[in-house]
C-alpha positions as CSV (number, residue, x, y, z in Angstrom):
1,M,-21.7,-128.0,-157.2
2,A,-24.9,-127.8,-156.3
3,K,-25.9,-130.4,-153.2
4,V,-28.5,-133.2,-153.1
5,V,-29.4,-133.8,-149.4
6,I,-31.5,-137.2,-148.9
7,L,-32.8,-138.3,-145.8
8,G,-34.1,-142.0,-145.7
9,V,-33.1,-145.3,-144.7
10,F,-30.4,-147.9,-145.3
11,V,-30.8,-151.8,-145.4
12,A,-29.1,-154.7,-146.4
13,D,-30.9,-156.3,-149.5
14,T,-31.1,-160.3,-148.9
15,A,-32.5,-160.9,-152.7
16,Y,-33.9,-164.4,-153.6
17,R,-34.4,-165.3,-157.2
18,A,-37.1,-168.2,-157.8
19,Q,-39.7,-169.0,-160.5
20,R,-42.4,-168.3,-158.5
21,A,-42.9,-166.8,-154.6
22,P,-43.6,-169.9,-152.1
23,R,-47.2,-170.1,-150.9
24,M,-47.6,-169.9,-147.2
25,G,-46.1,-173.0,-145.7
26,E,-44.4,-174.2,-148.6
27,T,-40.7,-174.7,-149.1
28,I,-39.6,-174.3,-152.7
29,L,-35.8,-174.2,-154.0
30,G,-34.4,-170.6,-155.4
31,E,-31.9,-170.5,-158.4
32,S,-29.6,-167.8,-156.5
33,F,-29.2,-165.5,-153.5
34,A,-27.2,-162.1,-153.1
35,L,-26.3,-159.8,-150.3
36,G,-25.9,-156.0,-150.9
37,P,-26.5,-152.7,-150.0
38,G,-30.2,-151.4,-150.2
39,G,-32.9,-148.7,-148.9
40,K,-34.8,-146.4,-150.8
41,G,-33.1,-143.5,-149.4
42,S,-29.5,-144.9,-149.8
43,N,-30.1,-146.4,-153.1
44,Q,-31.2,-142.6,-154.2
45,A,-28.3,-141.4,-152.7
46,V,-25.7,-143.6,-154.4
47,A,-27.5,-142.9,-157.7
48,A,-27.2,-139.1,-157.5
49,A,-23.8,-138.9,-156.2
50,K,-22.9,-141.3,-159.2
51,A,-24.6,-139.0,-161.7
52,G,-22.6,-136.2,-160.9
53,A,-24.6,-134.5,-157.7
54,E,-22.8,-133.6,-154.0
55,T,-24.7,-135.5,-152.1
56,H,-25.0,-136.1,-148.6
57,F,-27.6,-138.7,-146.9
58,I,-29.0,-138.5,-143.3
59,T,-29.9,-141.5,-141.4
60,R,-29.1,-143.6,-138.4
61,L,-27.2,-146.9,-138.4
62,G,-26.5,-149.8,-135.9
63,R,-23.0,-151.0,-135.1
64,D,-22.8,-154.0,-137.0
65,T,-21.9,-156.0,-140.2
66,F,-24.8,-154.2,-142.3
67,A,-23.5,-150.8,-141.1
68,E,-20.0,-151.4,-142.1
69,M,-21.7,-152.3,-145.6
70,A,-23.3,-148.8,-145.7
71,L,-20.3,-146.7,-144.7
72,K,-18.3,-148.9,-147.3
73,T,-21.1,-148.5,-150.3
74,W,-21.3,-144.5,-149.6
75,A,-17.5,-143.9,-149.7
76,E,-17.2,-145.8,-152.9
77,A,-20.4,-143.8,-154.6
78,G,-19.1,-140.6,-153.0
79,V,-21.7,-139.9,-151.0
80,T,-21.3,-137.8,-147.7
81,P,-23.2,-139.8,-144.6
82,A,-24.5,-137.5,-142.3
83,V,-25.4,-140.5,-139.9
84,T,-25.6,-141.3,-136.0
85,Q,-24.9,-144.8,-135.0
86,H,-26.4,-146.7,-132.1
87,D,-25.3,-149.6,-130.0
88,E,-29.1,-150.9,-129.1
89,G,-30.9,-152.0,-132.2
90,Y,-29.9,-153.1,-135.5
91,T,-29.2,-151.5,-139.1
92,G,-32.0,-152.1,-141.4
93,A,-32.4,-155.3,-143.6
94,A,-34.8,-156.0,-146.5
95,Y,-36.2,-159.3,-148.1
96,I,-36.4,-159.0,-151.5
97,F,-37.8,-161.9,-154.0
98,V,-37.0,-161.5,-157.4
99,E,-39.4,-163.4,-160.2
100,A,-36.5,-165.2,-162.3
101,G,-38.8,-164.9,-165.4
102,T,-39.6,-161.1,-165.4
103,G,-37.3,-159.5,-162.9
104,N,-40.4,-158.2,-160.9
105,N,-40.2,-158.4,-157.6
106,A,-41.6,-158.1,-154.0
107,I,-39.9,-156.6,-151.0
108,I,-40.4,-156.7,-147.1
109,V,-38.3,-154.1,-145.3
110,C,-37.2,-153.5,-141.7
111,P,-35.4,-150.5,-141.1
112,G,-34.1,-151.0,-137.6
113,V,-33.0,-148.1,-136.1
114,A,-33.4,-145.8,-139.1
115,G,-37.3,-146.9,-138.0
116,E,-36.5,-144.2,-134.8
117,I,-35.5,-141.2,-136.9
118,S,-37.1,-138.1,-135.4
119,R,-38.3,-134.9,-135.8
120,A,-35.4,-133.7,-133.3
121,D,-32.8,-135.4,-135.5
122,M,-34.2,-133.2,-138.6
123,D,-33.9,-130.1,-135.9
124,A,-30.1,-131.5,-135.5
125,R,-29.3,-131.5,-139.1
126,A,-31.1,-128.5,-139.9
127,E,-27.9,-126.5,-141.3
128,L,-27.3,-129.2,-143.7
129,I,-31.0,-129.7,-144.9
130,G,-31.0,-125.9,-145.1
131,S,-28.3,-125.6,-147.3
132,A,-29.5,-128.1,-150.1
133,S,-30.3,-127.2,-153.4
134,V,-32.1,-130.2,-154.1
135,F,-33.8,-132.1,-150.7
136,V,-35.5,-135.6,-151.2
137,T,-37.0,-138.0,-148.7
138,Q,-39.4,-141.1,-148.9
139,L,-41.4,-142.8,-146.5
140,E,-39.5,-145.6,-145.3
141,Q,-38.6,-143.6,-141.9
142,P,-41.1,-142.0,-139.8
143,M,-43.7,-139.7,-141.6
144,D,-43.2,-136.9,-138.8
145,A,-39.1,-136.6,-139.4
146,A,-39.8,-136.5,-143.2
147,H,-42.4,-133.9,-142.8
148,R,-40.0,-132.0,-140.5
149,A,-37.2,-132.2,-143.0
150,L,-39.5,-130.7,-145.7
151,E,-40.4,-127.7,-143.7
152,I,-36.6,-127.0,-143.0
153,A,-35.9,-127.5,-146.6
154,R,-38.7,-125.4,-148.0
155,D,-37.8,-123.2,-145.4
156,G,-34.0,-123.3,-146.5
157,G,-35.2,-122.6,-150.1
158,A,-34.4,-126.4,-151.5
159,V,-36.4,-127.9,-154.1
160,T,-38.3,-130.5,-152.3
161,I,-39.0,-133.9,-153.7
162,L,-41.4,-136.5,-152.0
163,N,-40.9,-140.2,-153.3
164,P,-44.2,-141.4,-151.6
165,A,-42.9,-144.9,-150.8
166,P,-43.9,-147.3,-149.6
167,A,-47.3,-146.0,-149.9
168,A,-49.1,-144.3,-146.9
169,D,-51.5,-141.9,-145.8
170,L,-49.8,-138.4,-145.9
171,P,-50.5,-135.7,-142.8
172,A,-52.4,-132.8,-144.0
173,G,-50.1,-130.0,-145.9
174,M,-47.3,-132.3,-146.4
175,L,-47.8,-132.0,-150.2
176,A,-47.8,-128.6,-149.8
177,L,-44.2,-128.9,-149.2
178,C,-42.8,-130.5,-152.0
179,D,-42.1,-128.9,-155.1
180,Y,-42.4,-132.7,-156.7
181,V,-44.0,-135.7,-155.7
182,T,-42.6,-139.0,-157.6
183,P,-44.8,-142.2,-157.0
184,N,-45.2,-145.0,-159.1
185,E,-48.7,-146.3,-160.1
186,S,-49.6,-148.2,-157.3
187,E,-48.4,-145.4,-155.0
188,A,-50.3,-142.7,-157.2
189,E,-53.4,-144.8,-156.7
190,A,-53.0,-145.0,-153.0
191,L,-52.6,-141.5,-152.5
192,T,-55.3,-140.4,-155.0
193,G,-58.0,-143.1,-155.2
194,L,-57.6,-143.2,-158.9
195,P,-56.5,-146.1,-160.9
196,V,-53.5,-145.6,-162.6
197,T,-53.4,-148.3,-165.2
198,T,-53.0,-145.9,-168.5
199,L,-51.3,-143.0,-169.6
200,E,-54.9,-141.1,-169.6
201,E,-55.4,-142.3,-165.9
202,A,-52.0,-141.2,-165.2
203,V,-52.8,-137.6,-166.3
204,L,-55.8,-137.5,-164.2
205,A,-53.8,-138.9,-160.9
206,A,-51.4,-136.2,-161.6
207,E,-53.9,-133.6,-161.6
208,R,-55.2,-134.7,-158.4
209,L,-52.0,-134.8,-156.6
210,I,-51.4,-131.4,-157.7
211,A,-54.8,-130.5,-156.4
212,M,-54.0,-131.6,-153.2
213,G,-51.1,-129.6,-152.9
214,A,-48.1,-130.7,-154.7
215,G,-46.0,-128.1,-157.0
216,A,-46.0,-130.7,-159.6
217,A,-46.3,-134.6,-160.3
218,V,-43.8,-136.9,-162.0
219,I,-45.5,-140.4,-162.1
220,T,-43.1,-143.4,-162.9
221,L,-44.7,-145.7,-165.0
222,G,-42.2,-148.8,-165.4
223,E,-41.3,-149.8,-168.9
224,K,-43.8,-146.6,-170.2
225,G,-41.1,-144.3,-168.6
226,A,-42.5,-141.6,-166.8
227,L,-45.3,-138.8,-166.7
228,Y,-44.7,-135.5,-165.9
229,H,-47.3,-132.7,-165.1
230,D,-47.0,-129.1,-164.1
231,G,-50.7,-128.5,-163.1
232,K,-51.1,-127.0,-166.9
233,T,-49.7,-129.7,-169.4
234,G,-48.9,-133.5,-168.8
235,T,-45.7,-134.4,-170.7
236,H,-45.1,-138.5,-171.3
237,V,-41.6,-139.3,-170.9
238,P,-40.6,-142.7,-172.9
239,A,-38.5,-145.4,-171.3
240,F,-35.0,-145.7,-172.3
241,D,-34.0,-149.4,-173.8
242,A,-30.6,-149.9,-172.5
243,G,-30.6,-153.7,-173.0
244,P,-31.9,-156.8,-171.9
245,V,-34.3,-156.3,-168.1
246,C,-32.1,-158.1,-165.6
247,E,-33.5,-156.7,-162.4
248,T,-36.1,-153.9,-161.8
249,T,-35.7,-153.5,-157.8
250,G,-33.8,-150.0,-158.1
251,A,-35.5,-148.5,-161.2
252,G,-37.5,-146.2,-159.0
253,D,-34.7,-145.5,-156.7
254,A,-32.4,-145.1,-159.9
255,F,-34.9,-142.5,-161.3
256,N,-35.2,-140.4,-158.1
257,G,-31.4,-140.1,-157.7
258,G,-31.0,-139.3,-161.4
259,F,-34.0,-137.1,-161.3
260,A,-32.7,-135.4,-158.2
261,A,-29.1,-134.9,-159.5
262,A,-30.1,-133.5,-162.8
263,L,-32.3,-130.8,-161.1
264,A,-29.6,-129.9,-158.7
265,R,-27.5,-129.2,-162.0
266,G,-29.9,-126.9,-163.3
267,F,-31.7,-129.0,-165.8
268,A,-35.4,-128.1,-166.6
269,P,-37.9,-130.4,-165.3
270,V,-38.8,-132.3,-168.2
271,D,-35.1,-132.9,-169.3
272,A,-34.3,-133.7,-165.4
273,V,-37.4,-136.4,-165.7
274,R,-35.7,-137.8,-169.2
275,Y,-32.3,-137.6,-167.2
276,G,-34.1,-140.1,-164.5
277,C,-35.8,-142.3,-166.9
278,A,-32.2,-142.8,-168.5
279,T,-30.9,-143.6,-165.2
280,A,-33.6,-146.0,-164.4
281,G,-33.1,-147.9,-167.9
282,I,-29.3,-148.6,-167.1
283,S,-30.1,-149.9,-163.8
284,V,-32.6,-152.5,-165.0
285,T,-30.0,-154.2,-167.0
286,R,-27.7,-155.1,-163.6
287,S,-28.5,-157.1,-160.5
288,G,-28.6,-155.4,-157.1
289,T,-30.0,-151.8,-156.2
290,A,-27.0,-149.6,-155.1
291,P,-24.9,-151.7,-157.5
292,S,-26.9,-151.0,-160.3
293,M,-26.8,-147.0,-160.4
294,P,-25.0,-146.1,-163.3
295,S,-22.1,-143.3,-163.8
296,A,-22.9,-139.4,-165.1
297,D,-20.7,-140.8,-168.2
298,E,-22.9,-143.9,-169.0
299,I,-26.2,-141.7,-168.6
300,D,-25.1,-139.2,-170.8
301,A,-24.0,-141.9,-173.3
302,L,-27.2,-143.3,-173.3
303,L,-29.1,-139.9,-173.8
304,T,-26.7,-138.9,-176.5
305,R,-27.2,-142.2,-178.8
306,S,-30.9,-142.0,-177.8
């Protein structure tokens, strides 16, 4: 089985659902609260493992209740953890506001000890990273660590994916280490300085990302699906309607995990984007982030009937 290795952060998601967000100094009553596993890297690892890929996840945890939640989540999903645990500091946590009427969200992430992941940590995991078929990282852990991991993965011959979330300025040469860069609309705009409000604008942003060094760009477009551009042509992959939208919080992570799993399983790039869109389409019909990730059988069934 092809191997997916993911570097990232686990956080415990504390999700609050209300009709609107409170203004500064205001207290409002919410409709519901949920506590569950999250963090972009962890969510993507769960998505990739449930989509059928052998998946390893690199991070740091504290020694606390949230760390126990992380280990239980990965065990249930079939993710192999490559983690260190630390007595000083805490496992990450996230505040998630979900707008009840739309399912849209706003998020604050505190990565805890995972915010101290270093280049040395990546060197210590070089054998694992270098053996990956597909390597994925995001930007919730320090940039230096992500950059070093991409270098190691590229040297080992892995297909490399950067999900540049949350949006941040990238150091020179980092995009050149990426076979695929997978921003959403706002992240693509932050990286390129170009607006991404239409499909035509997404094409221009994708071309800019490739000119900046990326091998190919995949811009996720929410309910419009995703745009894949390989430097020659752009292909729009529509979103999948798997049912009523419940929550969009984990959609981007579902896409990236499904996309990585499909590439590891030998799918052509556009087919892998389609697989990622199907994974995301199912995830938004469910509450939570990691708990919303579908199985390979569910994804295949949606692709078949679509």
